[in-house]
C-alpha positions as CSV (number, residue, x, y, z in Angstrom):
1,M,27.1,-0.2,1.3
2,L,28.3,1.9,4.3
3,S,29.9,0.1,7.3
4,D,30.4,1.1,10.9
5,T,34.1,1.8,10.2
6,V,33.0,5.3,9.0
7,G,32.6,6.1,12.7
8,F,36.3,6.7,13.2
9,I,36.2,9.6,10.9
10,R,35.6,12.0,13.8
11,R,39.2,11.3,15.0
12,L,40.9,11.9,11.6
13,P,42.8,15.1,10.7
14,P,40.7,17.5,8.5
15,E,42.7,16.8,5.3
16,L,42.1,13.0,5.7
17,V,38.4,13.5,6.4
18,A,38.1,15.3,3.1
19,A,39.9,12.5,1.2
20,F,37.8,9.9,2.9
21,E,34.5,11.6,2.2
22,T,35.4,11.7,-1.5
23,T,35.3,7.9,-1.6
24,L,31.7,8.0,-0.2
25,D,30.4,10.4,-2.9
26,E,28.7,7.5,-4.7
27,T,26.5,6.9,-1.7
28,R,24.4,9.8,-2.8
29,D,23.2,7.8,-5.9
30,A,22.6,4.6,-3.9
31,D,19.1,3.0,-3.8
32,L,19.9,1.8,-0.3
33,L,22.6,2.0,2.3
34,L,23.4,-0.7,4.9
35,H,24.9,0.9,8.0
36,V,26.6,-2.0,9.8
37,I,26.7,-1.4,13.6
38,D,28.6,-3.4,16.2
39,A,25.7,-4.2,18.5
40,A,28.1,-5.0,21.3
41,E,30.0,-1.7,21.0
42,E,29.7,0.5,24.2
43,E,29.9,3.7,22.1
44,R,27.6,2.5,19.4
45,E,25.2,5.4,19.7
46,Q,28.1,7.9,19.2
47,R,29.3,5.9,16.2
48,I,25.8,5.9,14.7
49,A,25.7,9.7,15.1
50,D,29.1,10.0,13.5
51,V,27.9,8.1,10.4
52,R,24.8,10.2,10.2
53,E,26.8,13.3,10.4
54,V,29.1,12.2,7.5
55,L,26.1,11.2,5.4
56,A,24.6,14.7,5.9
57,R,28.0,16.3,5.1
58,I,28.2,14.5,1.7
59,G,24.6,15.2,0.8
60,A,23.4,11.6,1.4
61,S,21.1,12.1,4.4
62,E,18.0,11.5,2.3
63,V,19.2,8.1,1.0
64,P,17.3,5.2,2.6
65,V,19.3,3.4,5.3
66,I,18.8,0.1,7.0
67,E,20.8,-0.2,10.3
68,V,22.3,-3.6,10.6
69,Y,23.1,-4.5,14.2
70,N,25.7,-7.2,13.9
71,K,27.3,-9.4,16.6
72,I,24.1,-10.2,18.5
73,D,26.0,-13.4,19.5
74,R,27.8,-11.2,22.0
75,L,24.6,-9.9,23.6
76,E,22.8,-12.2,26.1
77,G,19.2,-12.9,25.2
78,R,19.2,-10.9,21.9
79,E,17.5,-12.8,19.1
80,P,17.5,-12.0,15.4
81,A,14.8,-9.4,14.7
82,V,13.5,-6.8,12.3
83,E,12.3,-3.4,13.4
84,R,10.0,-1.1,11.3
85,D,9.4,2.6,11.3
86,A,6.0,4.3,11.6
87,Q,5.4,3.8,7.9
88,G,6.0,0.1,8.1
89,R,9.4,0.1,6.4
90,V,12.3,-1.9,7.7
91,C,14.7,0.3,9.5
92,R,16.8,-2.1,11.6
93,V,17.9,-5.7,11.4
94,W,19.5,-7.6,14.3
95,L,21.8,-10.5,13.3
96,S,25.1,-12.3,13.8
97,A,27.4,-12.7,10.8
98,V,29.4,-15.2,12.9
99,D,26.7,-17.8,13.3
100,G,24.5,-16.7,10.5
101,R,21.4,-16.0,12.6
102,G,19.3,-13.3,11.1
103,I,21.1,-13.1,7.8
104,H,17.9,-14.2,6.0
105,L,16.1,-11.4,7.6
106,L,18.5,-8.9,6.1
107,L,18.2,-10.4,2.7
108,E,14.5,-10.3,2.9
109,A,14.6,-6.6,4.1
110,I,16.8,-5.6,1.2
111,G,14.6,-7.4,-1.3
112,E,11.5,-5.8,0.2
113,H,13.0,-2.3,0.0
114,L,14.3,-2.6,-3.5
115,D,11.0,-4.1,-4.7
116,Q,9.1,-1.1,-3.2
117,R,11.4,1.4,-5.0
118,K,11.1,-0.3,-8.4
119,E,8.6,0.8,-11.0
120,R,7.0,-1.6,-13.6
121,R,7.2,-0.4,-17.2
122,W,6.4,-1.7,-20.6
123,L,8.9,-0.8,-23.3
124,R,8.7,-1.2,-27.0
125,L,12.2,-1.7,-28.5
126,S,13.3,-1.2,-32.1
127,P,15.3,-4.0,-33.7
128,A,18.3,-1.7,-33.5
129,A,17.9,-1.5,-29.7
130,G,19.7,-4.8,-29.0
131,R,22.3,-3.3,-26.7
132,I,19.6,-1.7,-24.6
133,R,17.7,-5.0,-24.4
134,A,21.0,-6.8,-23.4
135,Q,21.5,-4.2,-20.6
136,L,18.0,-4.8,-19.3
137,F,18.6,-8.5,-19.1
138,E,22.0,-8.0,-17.5
139,W,20.3,-6.0,-14.8
140,G,17.8,-8.7,-14.2
141,A,15.0,-6.1,-15.0
142,V,13.0,-8.1,-17.6
143,V,9.8,-9.7,-16.2
144,D,8.4,-10.8,-19.6
145,E,9.2,-10.3,-23.3
146,C,7.4,-10.7,-26.6
147,D,8.9,-10.6,-30.1
148,L,7.1,-8.0,-32.3
149,P,5.8,-9.3,-35.7
150,A,7.5,-6.4,-37.5
151,G,10.8,-6.8,-35.6
152,G,11.9,-5.6,-32.2
153,W,10.6,-6.5,-28.8
154,L,8.0,-5.6,-26.2
155,L,9.4,-5.9,-22.7
156,E,7.8,-5.8,-19.3
157,V,10.5,-4.5,-16.9
158,T,10.9,-3.4,-13.3
159,L,13.5,-0.7,-12.7
160,G,14.5,1.5,-9.8
161,E,14.9,5.2,-10.4
162,A,18.7,5.2,-10.7
163,R,18.8,2.5,-13.4
164,W,15.9,4.1,-15.3
165,N,17.7,7.4,-15.3
166,A,20.9,5.6,-16.5
167,L,18.9,3.8,-19.3
168,V,17.3,7.0,-20.7
169,T,20.7,8.5,-21.2
170,T,21.7,5.7,-23.5
171,P,22.6,7.1,-27.0
172,R,19.5,7.1,-29.3
173,F,17.2,5.9,-26.4
174,A,14.3,8.2,-27.4
175,E,14.6,7.1,-31.0
176,L,14.8,3.3,-30.3
177,V,12.6,2.9,-27.2
178,A,9.0,3.9,-26.5
179,E,7.2,3.4,-23.2
180,V,3.8,1.7,-23.7
181,T,0.7,2.1,-21.5
182,P,-0.6,-1.5,-21.2
183,S,-4.2,-2.2,-22.2
184,G,-4.1,-6.0,-22.3
185,T,-1.7,-8.9,-22.0
186,L,1.9,-8.5,-23.2
187,A,1.1,-10.6,-26.3
188,E,-2.0,-8.5,-27.2
189,E,0.0,-5.3,-26.7
190,A,2.8,-6.7,-28.9
191,A,0.4,-7.3,-31.7
192,R,-0.9,-3.7,-31.5
193,A,2.6,-2.1,-30.9
194,S,4.3,-3.4,-34.0
195,A,2.6,-1.1,-36.5
196,D,4.6,2.1,-36.0
197,L,7.9,0.6,-34.7
198,P,10.9,2.8,-35.7
199,A,13.4,1.0,-38.0
């Protein structure tokens, strides 16, 4: 999450700018950035430009961003709202953290975005892949699961690109996990998938 406090970076000495940017390196791997903006700030457009400049400088300009215009309670006549870009994706949310108006719109926008970026997969796990299975449950990625007659599991999961990339680097992943192309229900596929399961 990226907040509007990044805007003050333009007034920092160069050596502090470099140190501050290091703390933002992880934003390059984010699925979504929330840029929180003080909607009542007179210089908000300059601060928005500052943040975009920092994101470009650290190589994160391609990471999706939702601009969160906070403090609408200080703007007369401004109601909670969602704005979308030309592709229909949420790009701005107007809300007030003080009175809670619009918070539900932000939560819905985040959920909508993350759902769009997730890919549904069916995975056949060996009995020895218990740690991988546990990780998938910890991430909340498991949609459905069937025990395989010969041991192991067949899982239907939804994963974003970052977590899928993290999963495939798990030790022995290729040996313990196989991606399955579904041709029926999960239970039907489980019956077919158990035959050549690795031990």
